[in-house]
N, C-alpha and C positions, 0 to 999 in steps of 0.2 A: 504494500500500500504506500502511496506517495505521502511524504510528510505534509502535514496540514499547516497552513499559515494562520497564526492566531488572529482573531477578529480585530484586535487593536492595531494590527498592521494594515489591514485593507479597509477598515471602516474609517471614514473621515469624520472627525469631530470639529465642527465649525468654531467652537470656542477654544480649541487647543492652539497654542502658539507653535508648538514643535511639530515638524513634519517628519514623518517616517518615510524613508526612501529605501526601496529594495535595490541592492546593487546587482547589476547584470553580471552573469558569469562569463568570463572570457575563456574560450576554447583554444585560443592561439598558443597559450603556454600552460599546458596541464601540469598540475602538481604531481608529486611522487605517487600518491595513491591512485590518481587517475591514469598515470603512465603504466603502473602495474596492472590495473584493471584492463586497459586497452591491450596490453601484451598478452594477458590470459585469454581475452576474447579472440585475438588474432591466432593464438596457438590452437584454440578449439576449432576455429574456422578451417585452419589448415589441416588439422587432424581429421575432421569430418569430411572435408573435400577428398582427402586421400582414401579414407575408408569407403566413401560412397562410390569411388570409381575403380577400386581394385576388386576383381571378381570374387575371390574367396574371402577377403576381408570385409566385403559388403555385409556378410552375415552377422558381423559383430554389431552393426547398427540396427538389425531387425527388431530386437526387443524394445529399443527406444522408439522406433517408428510405430510399432503396435501400441505401445504405451501412450504415445501422443494421440493416436486415433481414439483410443479408449477414453482419454480425458476429454477430447473434443466431443465425442458422442454423448458422454455423460453430462457435459455442460449443456448440450442442446436439450437433453431430456429434462434437466432441472429448469430450464427456461420455459419449457412448454407445459 
């Protein structure tokens, strides 16, 4: 779940003198944690791309494919 913004940040009080400003995030220079996260995502993408295209290694991904389909179908059943 995404973090929620407290009401005092987004609600404007006409009597208040102080203005709360949300700073925009810059993606031009990611910090260390963001760099590690991007590296992990990249490694997963490369590993899945290799597993997806090698004939006998493709079977390694089969349980994850079936699991994703099961989650998707279950979510549709919950919505209906």
